[in-house]
Steps between C-alpha positions, in 0.01 A plus 500: 500500500200735513301524819146376455255773597248420769164570345279279715195309385294712262137549604215494249498882509870506403601641838858420603763610751634744242162675494490510879847653517410770247178583683660508844776734382259738329234486774739462792866438571568164343404142585699258707545150351236374744252769395565441131430128533193553721325752274593318181291210634213727602459670161474851362161599639581384853839674494357834390214468749747448787711797394192722492357386831789364706462212740687191608768386257865394496719782624876532525623417848695808599617622842333804659645835390788646696840652445843451651395732784170330576138568408400737222412852612325659200412822683849588618771321299602600148375257234313280749171615346620357168618181671162464671327515161761276337421236761130516407588451134704193586262333743146630446229245410359770267782581256268670251379739769861595576581536130204732447592695811832561324308607187291754693806615696648601164171627354437733796872571554542705818832655596673668795251404772560358846522123542186457719288670235657296219440175685139603558463577129649161417234330712232696315635396162512135608147507643353630173747345255235281334191695598303784344719770348267789604537390863878477468510843336295654781724338761821618333362853453438532874820317595720727718819420307334589170332811642841634600694365201294687239410797723129420498483570873464872566439581133368857517161571338638842400792334313433126472803275470476304172751221578254227594244597236766475230634160609148371558423549132842448345630203700222345707185489287506639144834585330301681227166666436538791742613862478687752712165654585379165630805487729442853629132437567569163661754668730221731619272203566775321692544776760395433859767260626704620795812393687597601852848422633534398864787591731639144479533527122193290418229634273121487504318520166127563459239662275337833586229637270573854620818482292326356194425704188126438468455699180385360167763325287528338158704179502536252213196646324273493809374795706417514869604594852746213510706388799787249521276193479338634186839558335602138560169371366525718188845362427400136548190541280692676223524293177881511510531347846415133444727455194782678681486288814452160334790568264726591792400185686558293186853638453582410860429131434554449126811586301328559164279804418130454563292430187223753437224239524640374832520851639139567405386172658693564822360853517145359471576245772632779722199727452239225533655375824462840663863595431639203690861397456474125564291407190744687274804334655327160481446546126862608448639202692289263289592662167713290262736796441638465852623149420650558156869424442547311826854417386583861413383732781561870436354680805784636716472431871481810714769496773262406780345227284848368418601493867171373646492228236856391575420479871177307437654251260781420744264489803684781676362779713591862562785463747741784428503878463695469177188446289395860567804668350520239225146591391596865507807426287290303252278805457185418697489632854154404624299781659728751323404514131711744298214733400125539479516295178648202684777280364595435142437132432628253243854524367555818702574268794804355321761775524862397539502611865173329593615178333819513705288522816287205384820296479586616853154387619569153359831495686319577825253221430783258436653590835194382694501158673250350257699588189859531611728232355739409777837351415478128435118502511446395136529140381828496314394257227194681366464499123449843335129426450455399863693805616261726309199312639635534855544876459151537353341318793686721747362824351141386440502358147485835316404533136793513258511515122636220285804715420564548872457127562771428246730767645458377858590150390803629309617694807456195723700285262779755489515543876491129572747398230816391681696469176504869417774735617455859608673787313875487566507121503383452859279201571153556638412448867419154629171333406320591827593868475382512140169335591436764769602781266270367228201513737577858601529615140186323381288627788623855442410484129157352572422772755617804304570401141301650210209256535456592868422860401182425303173319558 
């Protein structure tokens, strides 16, 4: 007997719970059953508008963040900074803002800096996540963690450090259309930032024109006595910038390559809005390509998306230290990207070791009070179809393919069949034990099976 899929009443615009779930995974960290039903009734335009602007809406009821030892201490305890952010992903009324903060965290990947500076940078990224890119770029350029990370602070006018100038053009704004000379000249223009270390180990960063190379420079085909603000403006106004940024934003939300006409249209939207991020993201979230193949998702969930989504869908909060090292094992240690280029996304997340840790994460979830199947807690006379439905409700009604539906039902039948013997001729356990075991197995597969890895 095949489970009937819950599609909900179809609105005149064709908007259903399946569309909501796709959108909430791509623009956030998944939808709870309550959210999916609520926004399916409201329609596509209202759903996208709420994601862009935030506001009152159904939220998962989760407990406040803490660990086995008590409150989170992001400044002093290992991984508590990641747990602090994980909690925001699970419970924030602005999931798109958190998702874009993750995007910018990867885009402006900063490594090997102290936790207070990284938390401050995180707040900056969140504040400007949907704002004007030139403002965000100015803020990140003067951010203490970035100034130290790419040696922009104390860059000597006699021998300018080229690290930031190179990444500014290669990774942050252009990707093409510049030369080594442009990098060298931009490095001269970027001089003037300073860093002074205090006796307590803290650092003060500031700009001092006495340490700025005020000579004439030629950058990206323009001549002048440019300073750091001019360099940023030249990069943002360069013809290669808008296509580069809108394509990167597109690939963050949509699994298929961006069509040329769409890229050109998004680039025009970006330029005409004064290089604002929100109008571009709004157009991407409304694009039909985001909703294609709802029954065959192909975008791999990043580890933190996988974990935050599992916690949201099961209405659980951040209540244990274990999530920190599990995220590290899955390959995404927040606030500690592997390099200036950030993480590799897509199928790179699915190594044999990281998949093993994803299974471990599901085991930890199944050991929490809300999901743990205690002995003799399952009705012993459930049919296979009802057993599958019970497991699905427990883990938040996740999407599964038709092939997975059939396999889950087959597994339930096998586990609940009291006529079948085990290898060696031994009879199976009693009916109650098998009912409990069936729930554990089904919940595990729903939380970490192949379908749980994509969205």
